[in-house]
C-alpha positions as CSV (number, residue, x, y, z in Angstrom):
1,M,2.9,16.5,13.5
2,V,6.2,18.1,14.5
3,H,9.4,17.2,12.7
4,D,13.0,18.0,13.5
5,P,14.1,20.8,11.1
6,G,17.4,19.0,10.5
7,S,15.6,16.0,9.1
8,I,13.9,17.8,6.2
9,G,14.9,16.4,2.9
10,N,16.4,13.2,4.4
11,T,15.2,9.9,3.1
12,Y,15.2,6.4,4.5
13,E,14.4,2.9,3.4
14,D,11.2,1.3,4.7
15,S,9.2,-1.7,3.5
16,I,5.9,-3.5,3.7
17,L,5.1,-7.0,2.4
18,I,1.7,-7.3,0.9
19,P,1.0,-10.8,-0.5
20,V,-0.7,-10.4,-3.8
21,P,-2.3,-13.2,-5.8
22,S,-0.3,-12.4,-8.9
23,S,2.9,-10.7,-9.9
24,A,2.0,-10.2,-13.6
25,N,1.4,-6.8,-15.1
26,G,-2.1,-5.5,-14.4
27,I,-4.4,-4.6,-11.6
28,I,-4.6,-6.4,-8.3
29,Y,-7.8,-5.6,-6.4
30,G,-7.7,-4.9,-2.7
31,K,-10.5,-7.4,-2.1
32,D,-8.3,-10.2,-3.5
33,I,-5.3,-9.5,-1.1
34,P,-5.3,-12.0,1.7
35,V,-5.2,-10.7,5.3
36,K,-4.7,-12.5,8.6
37,K,-7.8,-13.2,10.7
38,G,-8.5,-10.1,12.9
39,F,-7.0,-7.6,10.4
40,Y,-8.9,-5.2,8.3
41,K,-9.4,-6.0,4.6
42,Y,-8.2,-3.9,1.8
43,L,-10.2,-2.0,-0.8
44,G,-8.9,-0.2,-3.9
45,T,-6.1,-1.4,-6.2
46,I,-2.4,-2.0,-6.8
47,S,-1.4,-1.7,-10.4
48,I,1.8,-3.0,-12.0
49,Q,3.1,-1.9,-15.4
50,G,6.6,-3.0,-16.1
51,D,8.8,-1.6,-13.4
52,Q,6.1,0.9,-12.3
53,L,4.0,0.2,-9.2
54,K,1.0,2.3,-8.1
55,V,-0.6,1.6,-4.7
56,D,-4.1,3.1,-4.2
57,L,-5.5,1.1,-1.3
58,L,-8.0,1.8,1.4
59,V,-8.1,-0.1,4.7
60,D,-11.7,-1.1,5.5
61,N,-11.8,0.0,9.2
62,T,-15.0,-1.8,10.2
63,D,-14.6,-0.8,13.9
64,N,-14.9,2.9,13.1
65,K,-17.0,2.5,10.0
66,K,-14.3,4.3,7.9
67,K,-12.2,3.7,4.9
68,D,-8.7,4.8,5.8
69,E,-6.1,5.5,3.1
70,S,-3.1,3.3,3.3
71,I,0.1,5.1,4.3
72,W,1.8,3.2,1.4
73,N,-0.3,4.8,-1.3
74,G,1.8,6.3,-4.1
75,K,3.9,5.5,-7.1
76,Y,7.0,3.3,-6.9
77,I,9.7,1.9,-9.1
78,L,10.2,-1.8,-8.8
79,R,13.7,-3.2,-8.6
80,K,14.9,-6.8,-9.1
């Protein structure tokens, strides 16, 4: 992938809304995350500890028989 050298180090805001069955501290399993009909299911986990969020999800790509890492995997700080 080619990037514009002038954009290195710049940040931007982005978002995704993943409906989870609970917002309490703990672990949410990918298999428990609802997805719309026709979309791939999730595998892996989302963990919440206070204001710390860790996303470690796989997308169950049944068409290609692969488990693709989510582009949202990583550690985040939650804000209210």
